[in-house]
LONUTI-403483 format. One record per residue (C-alpha): residue number from 1; x, y, z. Coordinates in Angstrom, 1 decimal. Example, Ala and Ser with C-alpha at 12.3 -4.5 7.8 and 13.67 -1.06 7.14 Angstrom:
+-----+--------+--------+--------+
:   k :      u :      v :      w :
+-----+--------+--------+--------+
:   1 :   12.3 :   -4.5 :    7.8 :
:   2 :   13.7 :   -1.1 :    7.1 :
+-----+--------+--------+--------+
END
This chain:
+-----+--------+--------+--------+
:   k :      u :      v :      w :
+-----+--------+--------+--------+
:   1 :  -10.8 :   -2.8 :   19.6 :
:   2 :   -8.1 :   -1.8 :   22.1 :
:   3 :   -6.1 :    0.4 :   19.7 :
:   4 :   -8.4 :    3.0 :   18.3 :
:   5 :   -7.6 :    6.3 :   16.5 :
:   6 :   -9.6 :    9.2 :   15.1 :
:   7 :  -10.7 :    9.5 :   11.5 :
:   8 :   -8.3 :   11.4 :    9.3 :
:   9 :   -9.1 :   12.9 :    5.9 :
:  10 :   -6.0 :   12.3 :    3.7 :
:  11 :   -5.4 :   14.3 :    0.4 :
:  12 :   -5.9 :   12.0 :   -2.6 :
:  13 :   -3.2 :    9.8 :   -3.9 :
:  14 :   -5.1 :    9.8 :   -7.2 :
:  15 :   -5.2 :   13.5 :   -8.1 :
:  16 :   -5.3 :   12.7 :  -11.8 :
:  17 :   -8.5 :   10.6 :  -11.4 :
:  18 :  -10.4 :   10.3 :   -8.2 :
:  19 :   -9.2 :   13.4 :   -6.4 :
:  20 :  -11.3 :   12.9 :   -3.2 :
:  21 :  -10.3 :   12.9 :    0.4 :
:  22 :   -9.3 :    9.4 :    1.5 :
:  23 :  -10.5 :    7.7 :    4.6 :
:  24 :   -9.3 :    4.3 :    5.9 :
:  25 :  -11.2 :    2.8 :    8.8 :
:  26 :   -8.5 :    0.3 :    9.7 :
:  27 :   -4.7 :    0.4 :    9.6 :
:  28 :   -4.1 :   -2.4 :    7.1 :
:  29 :   -6.9 :   -4.6 :    5.8 :
:  30 :   -8.4 :   -7.7 :    7.3 :
:  31 :   -9.6 :   -9.0 :    3.9 :
:  32 :   -6.0 :  -10.3 :    3.8 :
:  33 :   -5.7 :  -10.7 :    0.0 :
:  34 :   -2.7 :  -12.9 :   -0.8 :
:  35 :   -1.5 :  -10.4 :   -3.5 :
:  36 :   -1.6 :   -7.4 :   -1.1 :
:  37 :    0.9 :   -6.1 :    1.4 :
:  38 :   -1.8 :   -4.5 :    3.6 :
:  39 :   -2.8 :   -7.7 :    5.5 :
:  40 :   -2.6 :   -6.8 :    9.1 :
:  41 :   -5.2 :   -4.7 :   10.9 :
:  42 :   -3.5 :   -2.9 :   13.8 :
:  43 :   -6.2 :   -0.4 :   14.7 :
:  44 :   -9.7 :    0.8 :   13.7 :
:  45 :  -11.1 :    4.3 :   13.9 :
:  46 :  -13.8 :    5.6 :   16.2 :
:  47 :  -16.4 :    8.2 :   15.2 :
:  48 :  -14.2 :   11.2 :   16.0 :
:  49 :  -12.4 :   13.4 :   13.5 :
:  50 :   -9.0 :   15.0 :   13.7 :
:  51 :  -10.1 :   17.8 :   11.3 :
:  52 :  -12.9 :   18.0 :    8.7 :
:  53 :  -11.6 :   19.7 :    5.5 :
:  54 :  -13.5 :   22.9 :    4.5 :
:  55 :  -13.8 :   21.7 :    0.9 :
:  56 :  -15.1 :   18.2 :    1.7 :
:  57 :  -18.5 :   18.9 :    0.1 :
:  58 :  -16.7 :   20.0 :   -3.1 :
:  59 :  -14.2 :   17.2 :   -3.3 :
:  60 :  -16.0 :   14.3 :   -1.6 :
:  61 :  -14.7 :   11.2 :    0.1 :
:  62 :  -13.1 :    7.9 :   -1.1 :
:  63 :  -13.9 :    4.9 :    1.1 :
:  64 :  -11.3 :    3.4 :    1.2 :
:  65 :   -7.9 :    3.2 :   -0.6 :
:  66 :   -6.0 :    0.9 :    1.7 :
:  67 :   -8.7 :   -1.1 :    3.5 :
:  68 :  -12.3 :   -2.4 :    3.0 :
:  69 :  -14.9 :   -0.1 :    4.5 :
:  70 :  -17.4 :   -3.0 :    4.7 :
:  71 :  -15.2 :   -5.6 :    6.4 :
:  72 :  -16.8 :   -6.9 :    9.6 :
:  73 :  -14.8 :   -4.6 :   11.9 :
:  74 :  -15.3 :   -1.5 :    9.8 :
:  75 :  -18.9 :   -1.6 :    8.4 :
:  76 :  -20.6 :    0.0 :   11.4 :
:  77 :  -18.2 :    3.0 :   11.3 :
:  78 :  -18.6 :    3.2 :    7.6 :
:  79 :  -22.4 :    3.5 :    8.0 :
:  80 :  -22.0 :    6.2 :   10.7 :
:  81 :  -19.7 :    8.3 :    8.4 :
:  82 :  -22.2 :    8.0 :    5.5 :
:  83 :  -25.1 :    8.8 :    7.8 :
:  84 :  -23.3 :   11.9 :    9.0 :
:  85 :  -22.0 :   13.3 :    5.7 :
:  86 :  -24.5 :   12.3 :    3.0 :
:  87 :  -27.3 :   14.6 :    4.4 :
:  88 :  -24.7 :   17.4 :    4.2 :
:  89 :  -24.3 :   16.9 :    0.5 :
:  90 :  -20.9 :   15.2 :    0.6 :
:  91 :  -20.3 :   12.8 :   -2.4 :
:  92 :  -18.7 :    9.4 :   -1.8 :
:  93 :  -16.8 :    6.8 :   -3.9 :
:  94 :  -17.1 :    3.4 :   -2.2 :
:  95 :  -15.0 :    0.4 :   -3.1 :
:  96 :  -15.5 :   -3.0 :   -1.4 :
:  97 :  -15.1 :   -6.7 :   -1.7 :
:  98 :  -17.8 :   -7.3 :    0.9 :
:  99 :  -21.6 :   -7.1 :    1.4 :
: 100 :  -23.1 :   -3.8 :    2.0 :
: 101 :  -25.7 :   -4.2 :    4.8 :
: 102 :  -29.3 :   -3.4 :    3.9 :
: 103 :  -29.6 :   -0.5 :    6.3 :
: 104 :  -26.6 :    1.1 :    4.5 :
: 105 :  -28.1 :    0.4 :    1.0 :
: 106 :  -31.3 :    2.1 :    2.2 :
: 107 :  -29.2 :    5.0 :    3.4 :
: 108 :  -27.4 :    5.3 :    0.0 :
: 109 :  -30.7 :    5.0 :   -1.8 :
: 110 :  -31.8 :    8.3 :   -0.2 :
: 111 :  -28.8 :   10.1 :   -1.8 :
: 112 :  -28.2 :    8.3 :   -5.1 :
: 113 :  -26.7 :   11.3 :   -6.9 :
: 114 :  -23.9 :   11.5 :   -4.3 :
: 115 :  -22.8 :    7.9 :   -4.3 :
: 116 :  -20.8 :    5.7 :   -6.7 :
: 117 :  -20.0 :    2.2 :   -5.6 :
: 118 :  -17.5 :   -0.3 :   -7.1 :
: 119 :  -17.8 :   -3.9 :   -6.1 :
: 120 :  -14.5 :   -5.9 :   -6.6 :
: 121 :  -15.2 :   -9.4 :   -7.9 :
: 122 :  -12.6 :  -11.3 :  -10.0 :
: 123 :  -14.0 :  -14.8 :  -10.1 :
: 124 :  -17.0 :  -16.9 :   -9.3 :
: 125 :  -15.0 :  -19.8 :   -7.8 :
: 126 :  -15.3 :  -19.4 :   -4.0 :
: 127 :  -12.8 :  -22.1 :   -3.2 :
: 128 :  -10.2 :  -19.9 :   -4.9 :
: 129 :  -11.7 :  -16.7 :   -3.4 :
: 130 :  -11.4 :  -18.1 :    0.1 :
: 131 :   -7.6 :  -18.6 :   -0.5 :
: 132 :   -6.9 :  -15.4 :   -2.4 :
: 133 :   -9.3 :  -13.1 :   -0.5 :
: 134 :  -10.1 :  -14.9 :    2.8 :
: 135 :  -11.8 :  -11.9 :    4.4 :
: 136 :  -14.0 :  -11.1 :    1.4 :
: 137 :  -17.7 :  -11.9 :    0.8 :
: 138 :  -18.6 :  -14.8 :   -1.4 :
: 139 :  -19.1 :  -14.2 :   -5.1 :
: 140 :  -22.8 :  -14.7 :   -4.8 :
: 141 :  -23.0 :  -12.2 :   -1.9 :
: 142 :  -21.1 :   -9.6 :   -4.0 :
: 143 :  -23.4 :  -10.2 :   -7.0 :
: 144 :  -26.4 :   -9.8 :   -4.7 :
: 145 :  -25.1 :   -6.5 :   -3.4 :
: 146 :  -24.7 :   -5.3 :   -7.0 :
: 147 :  -28.3 :   -6.3 :   -7.7 :
: 148 :  -29.6 :   -4.5 :   -4.5 :
: 149 :  -27.7 :   -1.4 :   -5.5 :
: 150 :  -29.0 :   -1.4 :   -9.0 :
: 151 :  -32.5 :   -1.9 :   -7.8 :
: 152 :  -32.1 :    1.0 :   -5.4 :
: 153 :  -31.0 :    3.3 :   -8.2 :
: 154 :  -27.4 :    3.6 :   -7.0 :
: 155 :  -24.6 :    3.8 :   -9.5 :
: 156 :  -22.5 :    0.7 :   -9.2 :
: 157 :  -19.8 :   -0.9 :  -11.3 :
: 158 :  -18.4 :   -4.5 :  -10.9 :
: 159 :  -14.6 :   -4.3 :  -11.1 :
: 160 :  -12.8 :   -7.5 :  -12.2 :
: 161 :   -9.7 :   -6.6 :  -10.2 :
: 162 :   -7.2 :   -8.1 :   -9.9 :
: 163 :   -7.4 :  -10.8 :  -12.5 :
: 164 :   -4.8 :  -13.7 :  -12.3 :
: 165 :   -3.5 :  -15.0 :  -15.6 :
: 166 :   -4.5 :  -18.6 :  -16.5 :
: 167 :   -7.0 :  -18.6 :  -13.6 :
: 168 :   -9.4 :  -15.7 :  -14.2 :
: 169 :   -8.8 :  -14.8 :  -17.8 :
: 170 :   -9.8 :  -17.9 :  -19.7 :
: 171 :  -12.6 :  -17.3 :  -22.3 :
: 172 :  -15.0 :  -19.5 :  -20.4 :
: 173 :  -14.5 :  -17.8 :  -17.0 :
: 174 :  -14.5 :  -14.3 :  -18.4 :
: 175 :  -17.7 :  -14.9 :  -20.3 :
: 176 :  -19.3 :  -16.4 :  -17.2 :
: 177 :  -18.5 :  -13.5 :  -14.9 :
: 178 :  -19.6 :  -10.9 :  -17.4 :
: 179 :  -22.8 :  -12.8 :  -17.8 :
: 180 :  -23.3 :  -13.0 :  -14.1 :
: 181 :  -22.7 :   -9.2 :  -13.7 :
: 182 :  -25.2 :   -8.5 :  -16.6 :
: 183 :  -27.8 :  -10.8 :  -15.0 :
: 184 :  -27.8 :   -8.7 :  -11.8 :
: 185 :  -28.3 :   -5.5 :  -13.8 :
: 186 :  -24.8 :   -4.0 :  -14.1 :
: 187 :  -24.4 :   -1.6 :  -17.0 :
: 188 :  -20.7 :   -0.9 :  -16.6 :
: 189 :  -17.6 :   -3.0 :  -15.9 :
: 190 :  -13.9 :   -2.4 :  -15.3 :
: 191 :  -11.0 :   -4.8 :  -15.1 :
: 192 :   -7.2 :   -5.0 :  -14.6 :
: 193 :   -4.6 :   -7.7 :  -14.0 :
: 194 :   -2.9 :   -8.4 :  -10.7 :
: 195 :    0.5 :   -6.8 :  -10.1 :
: 196 :    2.8 :   -8.7 :   -7.8 :
: 197 :    5.7 :   -7.2 :   -5.8 :
: 198 :    8.6 :   -9.6 :   -6.4 :
: 199 :   10.2 :   -8.5 :   -3.2 :
: 200 :    7.3 :   -9.3 :   -0.9 :
: 201 :    8.3 :  -12.8 :    0.2 :
: 202 :    5.1 :  -13.5 :    2.1 :
: 203 :    3.1 :  -12.7 :   -1.0 :
: 204 :    5.3 :  -14.8 :   -3.3 :
: 205 :    5.3 :  -17.8 :   -0.9 :
: 206 :    1.5 :  -17.9 :   -0.6 :
: 207 :    1.3 :  -18.1 :   -4.3 :
: 208 :    4.0 :  -20.6 :   -4.7 :
: 209 :    2.4 :  -23.0 :   -2.2 :
: 210 :   -0.9 :  -23.1 :   -4.3 :
: 211 :   -0.6 :  -25.1 :   -7.5 :
: 212 :   -2.8 :  -22.8 :   -9.7 :
: 213 :   -1.4 :  -19.6 :   -8.3 :
: 214 :    2.1 :  -20.8 :   -8.8 :
: 215 :    1.3 :  -21.5 :  -12.4 :
: 216 :   -0.2 :  -18.0 :  -12.7 :
: 217 :    2.8 :  -16.4 :  -11.0 :
: 218 :    5.0 :  -17.9 :  -13.7 :
: 219 :    3.1 :  -15.9 :  -16.4 :
: 220 :    3.9 :  -12.6 :  -14.7 :
: 221 :    7.1 :  -11.8 :  -16.5 :
: 222 :    6.6 :   -8.1 :  -17.4 :
: 223 :    7.6 :   -5.3 :  -15.1 :
: 224 :    5.2 :   -2.4 :  -15.0 :
: 225 :    5.1 :    0.9 :  -13.2 :
: 226 :    1.8 :    2.4 :  -12.2 :
: 227 :    0.7 :    5.5 :  -10.4 :
: 228 :    0.8 :    3.8 :   -6.9 :
: 229 :    3.9 :    1.6 :   -7.4 :
: 230 :    4.6 :   -1.3 :   -9.7 :
: 231 :    5.7 :   -4.9 :  -10.0 :
: 232 :    5.3 :   -7.9 :  -12.2 :
: 233 :    2.3 :   -8.7 :  -14.3 :
: 234 :    1.3 :  -10.6 :  -17.4 :
: 235 :    2.6 :   -9.3 :  -20.8 :
: 236 :    1.1 :   -6.2 :  -22.4 :
: 237 :   -0.1 :   -8.1 :  -25.4 :
: 238 :   -2.2 :  -10.4 :  -23.3 :
: 239 :   -3.6 :   -7.6 :  -21.2 :
: 240 :   -4.7 :   -5.6 :  -24.2 :
: 241 :   -6.2 :   -8.8 :  -25.8 :
: 242 :   -8.3 :   -9.3 :  -22.7 :
: 243 :   -9.5 :   -5.7 :  -22.5 :
: 244 :  -10.6 :   -6.0 :  -26.2 :
: 245 :  -12.5 :   -9.2 :  -25.4 :
: 246 :  -14.2 :   -7.6 :  -22.4 :
: 247 :  -15.2 :   -4.6 :  -24.6 :
: 248 :  -16.9 :   -6.9 :  -27.0 :
: 249 :  -18.5 :   -9.1 :  -24.3 :
: 250 :  -19.9 :   -6.1 :  -22.5 :
: 251 :  -21.3 :   -4.7 :  -25.8 :
: 252 :  -23.0 :   -8.1 :  -26.4 :
: 253 :  -24.7 :   -7.8 :  -23.0 :
: 254 :  -25.7 :   -4.1 :  -23.4 :
: 255 :  -22.9 :   -3.0 :  -21.0 :
: 256 :  -20.0 :   -0.7 :  -21.2 :
: 257 :  -16.4 :   -1.7 :  -20.5 :
: 258 :  -13.7 :    0.8 :  -19.3 :
: 259 :  -10.1 :    0.1 :  -18.6 :
: 260 :   -8.3 :    2.0 :  -15.8 :
: 261 :   -5.2 :    4.0 :  -16.9 :
: 262 :   -4.2 :    4.4 :  -13.2 :
: 263 :   -3.8 :    0.6 :  -12.8 :
: 264 :   -2.6 :   -0.1 :  -16.4 :
: 265 :   -1.1 :    3.0 :  -18.1 :
: 266 :   -0.5 :    1.0 :  -21.3 :
: 267 :   -4.2 :    1.4 :  -22.3 :
: 268 :   -3.3 :    5.0 :  -23.1 :
: 269 :   -1.2 :    3.8 :  -26.0 :
: 270 :   -4.1 :    2.1 :  -27.8 :
: 271 :   -7.2 :    3.7 :  -29.3 :
: 272 :   -9.6 :    0.9 :  -29.5 :
: 273 :  -10.0 :    0.2 :  -25.7 :
: 274 :  -12.3 :    2.5 :  -23.8 :
: 275 :  -10.8 :    4.1 :  -20.7 :
: 276 :  -12.4 :    5.5 :  -17.5 :
: 277 :  -14.4 :    8.6 :  -18.3 :
: 278 :  -13.3 :   10.2 :  -15.0 :
: 279 :   -9.7 :   10.0 :  -16.1 :
: 280 :  -10.5 :   11.3 :  -19.6 :
: 281 :  -12.3 :   14.3 :  -18.3 :
: 282 :   -9.5 :   15.4 :  -16.0 :
: 283 :   -6.7 :   15.1 :  -18.6 :
+-----+--------+--------+--------+
END
């Protein structure tokens, strides 16, 4: 890529929860999700570092907060970073909507205690996925990656994020995706609803021009503030109802559900919805 920059380790934006150094391998994200403002990739990083923090082994690294480390243009660099730092004892949190190549799964499997992976998968309908997340892997590919990670002994959690009201949260679809995750060996699951920025006209227009997404948009009537911003989402009552349903479905499948207070602080006001253990330990 013509415009290339060095890798930067950014102090965590999630000090109350993740608290790891953050690395983005592209400026913007070429998964190009319709609900996200980080759609344009202006540069990618090369394997050179501005400065490596002295406490990187203690804190670890988050790949990646504002991009996908396993998008097509980033996955080779992601593998090189993991190959360099995992043998040094550096822990990693990895979040992706894409396939993780076999060579990288094999690398992670040699350091299972240092790695935690979250695979974002909101629905099984790839015709919708291709519109909402055009640069992401198919649902079946993401499920296969979960299966490969489970088989390799790597901690992995499917995250149903972000869920669109009336599209992803119907009883039939929620049951189907929980069942699919259970069938590939997942033991944990997280979820949260989409939050739309009402001032992002490109975001709004892409949803309005799609019949189902426009209907979903009309359900987002409650303004919420979260740790990293805010916007419009579905009503609190509906969100809590879904989390309770997911808690029961996961229990029925021998899984554990956890809601994320960083993405939905309202879960802190109820006592019957499990929340992320990492958040609980640090607060």
